[in-house]
C-alpha positions as CSV (number, residue, x, y, z in Angstrom):
1,M,78.4,145.3,96.1
2,S,79.6,144.4,99.6
3,V,82.1,141.5,100.2
4,F,79.3,139.3,101.7
5,E,77.1,140.0,98.7
6,A,80.0,139.1,96.3
7,M,80.6,135.9,98.2
8,A,77.0,134.9,98.0
9,S,76.6,135.8,94.3
10,N,79.6,133.6,93.4
11,G,78.3,130.5,95.0
12,A,78.2,131.0,98.8
13,H,81.9,131.0,99.7
14,E,82.9,129.9,103.2
15,Q,85.7,132.3,103.8
16,V,87.6,135.2,102.2
17,V,90.9,136.5,103.6
18,F,92.4,139.8,102.7
19,C,96.2,139.8,103.2
20,E,98.4,142.9,103.3
21,D,102.0,143.6,104.2
22,R,103.1,147.1,103.0
23,R,106.8,146.4,103.7
24,A,106.8,143.4,101.4
25,G,104.4,145.1,98.9
26,L,101.8,142.3,99.4
27,R,98.2,142.8,98.7
28,A,96.5,139.4,98.3
29,I,93.1,137.7,98.6
30,I,92.5,134.1,99.5
31,A,89.1,132.7,98.8
32,I,87.8,129.4,100.2
33,H,84.7,128.3,98.4
34,D,83.7,124.8,99.7
35,T,85.5,122.3,101.9
36,T,82.9,119.5,101.9
37,L,85.2,117.0,100.2
38,G,88.4,118.2,101.8
39,P,90.8,121.1,102.2
40,A,90.5,123.9,99.6
41,L,93.3,123.6,97.0
42,G,93.9,126.1,94.3
43,G,96.7,128.0,92.7
44,L,98.1,131.5,93.4
45,R,97.6,133.9,90.6
46,M,99.6,137.1,90.3
47,W,98.1,139.7,88.0
48,P,98.0,143.6,87.7
49,Y,94.3,143.9,88.5
50,K,92.9,147.4,87.8
51,S,91.1,147.4,91.2
52,E,90.6,145.4,94.3
53,A,87.0,144.8,93.2
54,E,88.2,143.2,90.0
55,A,90.7,141.0,92.0
56,L,87.9,139.9,94.3
57,R,85.6,139.0,91.5
58,D,88.3,136.9,89.9
59,V,89.4,135.0,93.0
60,L,85.8,134.2,93.9
61,R,85.0,133.0,90.4
62,L,88.2,130.9,90.3
63,A,87.7,129.4,93.8
64,R,84.2,128.2,92.9
65,G,85.6,126.6,89.7
66,M,88.2,124.7,91.8
67,T,85.4,123.2,93.9
68,Y,83.7,121.8,90.8
69,K,87.0,120.7,89.2
70,A,88.0,118.7,92.2
71,A,84.6,117.1,92.6
72,A,84.4,116.2,88.9
73,A,87.9,114.7,89.0
74,G,86.9,112.5,91.9
75,L,89.4,114.0,94.4
76,N,89.0,114.5,98.1
77,L,89.6,118.2,97.9
78,G,87.6,121.4,98.2
79,G,87.9,124.6,96.1
80,G,90.0,127.7,96.8
81,K,92.1,130.2,95.1
82,A,94.4,133.1,95.8
83,V,95.4,136.2,93.9
84,I,98.2,138.7,94.5
85,I,97.6,142.2,93.1
86,G,100.8,143.1,91.2
87,D,102.8,142.7,88.0
88,P,104.6,139.4,87.9
89,R,107.3,140.9,85.6
90,T,108.3,143.6,88.1
91,D,106.8,143.1,91.6
92,K,108.0,139.7,92.7
93,S,110.3,139.3,95.6
94,E,111.4,136.7,98.2
95,A,109.7,138.8,101.0
96,L,106.4,139.0,99.1
97,F,106.0,135.3,98.7
98,R,107.3,134.4,102.2
99,V,104.8,136.8,103.8
100,F,102.1,135.3,101.6
101,G,103.2,131.8,102.9
102,R,102.7,133.0,106.5
103,F,99.1,134.0,105.7
104,V,98.6,130.5,104.2
105,E,100.1,128.9,107.3
106,S,97.7,130.9,109.5
107,L,94.7,129.0,107.9
108,N,96.0,125.7,109.4
109,G,95.5,123.6,106.2
110,R,92.0,124.9,105.2
111,Y,93.7,126.3,102.1
112,I,96.6,124.7,100.1
113,T,98.3,126.9,97.5
114,A,100.1,126.1,94.2
115,E,101.4,127.9,91.1
116,D,99.1,129.5,88.6
117,V,99.1,132.3,86.1
118,G,102.0,134.7,86.9
119,T,103.7,132.4,89.5
120,S,106.2,129.6,89.2
121,V,107.8,126.6,90.9
122,H,110.5,129.0,92.1
123,D,107.9,131.2,93.7
124,M,106.4,128.2,95.5
125,E,109.8,127.5,97.0
126,Y,109.7,130.8,98.8
127,I,106.2,130.0,100.1
128,F,107.4,126.6,101.1
129,M,109.9,128.2,103.5
130,E,107.0,129.5,105.6
131,T,104.3,126.8,105.2
132,K,103.9,123.2,104.4
133,Y,100.5,123.9,102.8
134,V,101.9,124.4,99.3
135,T,102.1,122.0,96.4
136,G,104.0,122.0,93.1
137,V,107.3,122.7,94.7
138,A,110.5,121.5,93.0
139,P,111.4,117.7,93.0
140,A,114.5,118.6,95.0
141,H,112.1,119.5,97.9
142,G,110.0,116.3,97.4
143,G,107.5,117.9,95.1
144,S,106.3,117.2,91.6
145,G,107.5,120.4,90.0
146,D,105.6,122.0,87.1
147,P,102.1,120.5,86.8
148,S,101.4,121.9,83.3
149,P,102.5,118.7,81.4
150,V,99.9,116.7,83.2
151,T,97.3,119.5,82.7
152,A,98.0,119.4,79.0
153,F,97.8,115.6,79.0
154,G,94.4,115.8,80.5
155,V,93.2,118.4,78.0
156,F,94.4,116.1,75.2
157,Q,92.3,113.2,76.7
158,G,89.2,115.4,77.0
159,M,89.7,116.6,73.4
160,K,89.9,113.0,72.2
161,A,86.6,112.2,73.9
162,A,84.9,115.3,72.4
163,M,86.3,114.4,69.0
164,K,84.9,110.9,69.2
165,T,81.4,112.4,69.8
166,A,81.7,115.2,67.2
167,F,83.4,113.3,64.4
168,G,82.9,109.6,65.2
169,S,86.6,109.1,65.8
170,E,89.2,110.4,68.2
171,S,91.9,110.4,65.6
172,F,93.6,113.7,64.9
173,Q,94.9,112.7,61.5
174,G,93.8,115.4,59.0
175,K,92.2,117.5,61.8
176,H,93.0,121.2,62.3
177,V,93.3,122.6,65.8
178,A,93.5,126.3,66.6
179,V,95.4,126.9,69.8
180,Q,95.1,130.1,71.7
181,G,97.8,130.7,74.2
182,L,101.3,129.2,74.2
183,G,102.1,129.1,77.9
184,N,103.2,126.0,79.7
185,V,100.0,124.1,79.0
186,G,99.6,125.3,75.4
187,R,103.1,124.4,74.6
188,H,102.8,120.8,75.9
189,L,99.4,120.4,74.2
190,I,100.6,121.3,70.7
191,D,103.4,118.8,71.1
192,S,100.9,116.1,71.7
193,L,98.6,117.3,68.9
194,V,101.4,117.4,66.3
195,K,102.6,113.9,67.3
196,A,99.0,112.7,66.9
197,G,98.9,114.1,63.3
198,A,97.0,117.3,63.8
199,R,97.6,120.5,61.8
200,I,97.8,123.5,64.1
201,T,97.3,127.2,64.0
202,V,98.5,129.2,67.0
203,T,98.5,132.6,68.6
204,D,99.9,134.3,71.7
205,I,100.6,137.8,72.8
206,D,104.3,136.8,73.0
207,E,105.6,136.8,69.4
208,E,108.7,134.8,70.4
209,K,106.5,131.9,71.6
210,C,104.7,132.0,68.2
211,E,107.9,132.0,66.3
212,K,109.1,129.0,68.3
213,A,105.9,127.1,67.6
214,R,106.4,127.9,63.9
215,R,110.0,126.6,63.9
216,D,109.5,123.5,66.1
217,F,106.0,122.3,65.0
218,G,105.4,123.9,61.6
219,A,102.5,125.8,63.1
220,A,100.7,128.5,61.2
221,V,100.6,131.8,63.2
222,V,97.9,134.4,63.4
223,A,97.4,137.6,65.4
224,P,95.7,137.2,68.8
225,D,92.3,138.5,67.7
226,A,92.4,136.6,64.4
227,I,92.3,133.2,66.1
228,Y,88.5,133.4,66.5
229,D,88.1,133.6,62.7
230,V,90.2,130.5,61.9
231,A,88.2,127.7,60.2
232,C,89.2,124.6,62.2
233,D,87.9,121.4,63.6
234,V,88.8,122.2,67.3
235,F,89.3,125.6,68.9
236,S,91.4,125.3,72.1
237,P,91.6,128.3,74.5
238,N,94.6,128.0,76.8
239,A,95.1,131.6,78.0
240,L,92.9,133.6,80.3
241,G,89.1,133.1,80.8
242,A,86.0,134.7,79.4
243,V,87.2,134.3,75.8
244,I,83.8,132.9,74.7
245,N,81.6,136.0,74.8
246,D,79.1,137.9,72.7
247,T,81.8,139.3,70.5
248,T,83.9,136.2,69.8
249,L,81.3,133.4,69.8
250,P,79.6,134.4,66.5
251,R,83.1,134.3,64.8
252,L,83.9,130.7,65.8
253,K,84.2,128.2,62.9
254,C,84.8,124.9,64.7
255,K,82.9,121.8,65.8
256,V,84.7,121.3,69.2
257,L,85.7,123.7,71.9
258,C,88.2,122.2,74.3
259,G,91.1,123.9,76.1
260,G,93.0,124.4,79.3
261,A,91.9,127.9,80.2
262,N,89.7,128.4,83.2
263,N,86.2,129.9,83.0
264,Q,86.2,130.1,79.2
265,L,82.5,131.1,79.0
266,A,82.0,134.8,79.9
267,E,78.4,133.9,81.0
268,E,76.4,130.7,81.5
269,R,74.1,131.6,78.6
270,H,77.1,131.2,76.2
271,G,76.9,127.4,76.8
272,M,73.5,127.4,75.2
273,A,74.7,129.7,72.4
274,L,77.5,127.2,71.6
275,R,75.0,124.3,71.6
276,E,72.7,126.2,69.2
277,K,75.7,127.0,67.0
278,G,76.5,123.2,66.8
279,I,79.7,123.5,68.7
280,L,80.5,120.7,71.3
281,Y,81.9,122.3,74.4
282,A,84.1,120.1,76.6
283,P,83.7,122.0,79.9
284,D,87.0,123.5,81.0
285,F,87.0,122.4,84.6
286,V,86.5,118.8,83.5
287,V,89.3,118.7,80.9
288,N,91.9,120.9,82.6
289,A,91.9,119.0,85.9
290,G,95.2,117.2,85.2
291,G,97.2,119.8,87.0
292,L,95.0,119.5,90.1
293,I,95.3,115.7,89.9
294,N,99.1,116.1,89.7
295,V,99.4,118.2,92.9
296,Y,96.9,115.9,94.7
297,V,99.1,112.9,94.0
298,E,102.0,115.0,95.3
299,M,100.2,115.4,98.6
300,E,100.0,111.6,99.0
301,G,103.6,111.0,97.9
302,Y,104.3,111.8,94.3
303,V,104.4,109.0,91.7
304,R,104.4,110.3,88.1
305,D,102.8,107.3,86.6
306,R,99.9,107.5,89.1
307,A,99.3,111.1,88.2
308,L,99.2,110.3,84.5
309,R,96.9,107.3,85.0
310,M,94.5,109.4,87.0
311,A,94.6,112.2,84.4
312,E,93.8,109.7,81.7
313,G,90.5,109.2,83.4
314,I,89.5,112.7,82.1
315,Y,88.6,111.0,78.8
316,N,85.9,108.9,80.6
317,T,84.7,111.9,82.7
318,T,84.3,114.0,79.5
319,E,82.3,111.2,77.9
320,R,80.1,110.9,80.9
321,V,79.4,114.7,81.0
322,I,78.5,114.6,77.3
323,N,76.2,111.7,77.9
324,I,74.4,113.5,80.8
325,S,74.0,116.5,78.5
326,R,72.2,114.3,75.9
327,E,70.2,112.3,78.4
328,Q,68.9,115.4,80.3
329,G,68.7,117.8,77.4
330,V,71.0,120.4,78.9
331,T,74.2,122.0,77.8
332,T,77.5,120.3,78.5
333,A,78.3,123.1,80.9
334,E,75.2,122.4,82.9
335,A,75.8,118.7,82.8
336,A,79.3,119.2,84.2
337,D,77.9,121.3,87.0
338,R,75.3,118.6,87.8
339,F,78.0,115.9,87.7
340,A,80.2,117.7,90.2
341,E,77.3,118.8,92.5
342,E,76.0,115.3,92.7
343,R,79.3,114.0,94.0
344,I,79.6,116.9,96.6
345,E,76.1,116.1,97.9
346,R,76.7,112.3,97.9
347,I,80.0,112.5,99.7
348,G,78.8,115.2,102.0
349,N,76.1,112.8,103.2
350,V,78.7,110.1,103.8
351,K,80.7,112.5,106.0
352,R,77.7,113.5,108.1
353,G,77.4,111.9,111.6
354,F,79.8,111.1,114.4
355,F,81.1,107.5,114.6
356,G,84.0,107.8,117.0
357,G,84.4,107.9,120.8
358,I,85.4,110.7,123.0
């Protein structure tokens, strides 16, 4: 498949930029999906992709997801994403991120970057040396720092809304939540769950993180693959995407699926399969928008309380998507897409036309 074919098959992207600097060891791809609502904002992921084709597929898929996430969250942003091909444990350097920052600067604000899987606030500071089009930098530089607490807060709000539909109550007392992934979002999420009275089972490829969850929260720990077999009320994916697939879906024993991971469904048809299995899916790009909301507030002058207040609205958005699903007889995944697409079209119409002078 050619690059243009890949762009079209993943939702008609506006622009894809391939970035290379051999001296810095940089091989990166920036994808801009849609800028109808505003500049494309999306994190920078660093991952040891097996091939350039795999990296391209991932960045296109993630960029499209950011368009829908921003639209559903009511933000004046478009969708974009960037990936660096490399191992975040061994391949990071100041030069690598500063060169990447220069590529971002060359786009003149069409794309704004932020941290993501494999990158950190510290990495954003290097990028910040070369471009102003970066968010999530440290508070010392006027930024908001790590957005993951607000992401987790938003996931918790979406989970409460889904619980209310599935169980008739948003209370976590006596409920069992299986959490996959104990990165920044997962860690903050289980803190909220335990405080709300939930019993938790966790897993992560990092055994130290699992042991810490056991010590700090009394969590039960299972092996990574065993998490799909845990009988629970809520299954919460907070690691990488495509975890709901033909192999894992038949094993799920939950009533609600809600987590912070992006692109949880391997294919669109898995949304229908979840519905047929009686599992209420809270669409990932709806419930995990808290981090995006956080960096959006940073762009306007960061106020923590405003970011949390806006992220609290994820509860109402999740309820609205569930209601659209019921009213229109579609899956919640389809309902979330329609909700986002309607806003893009509506605001796109508002922005058409020239009303100024020359």
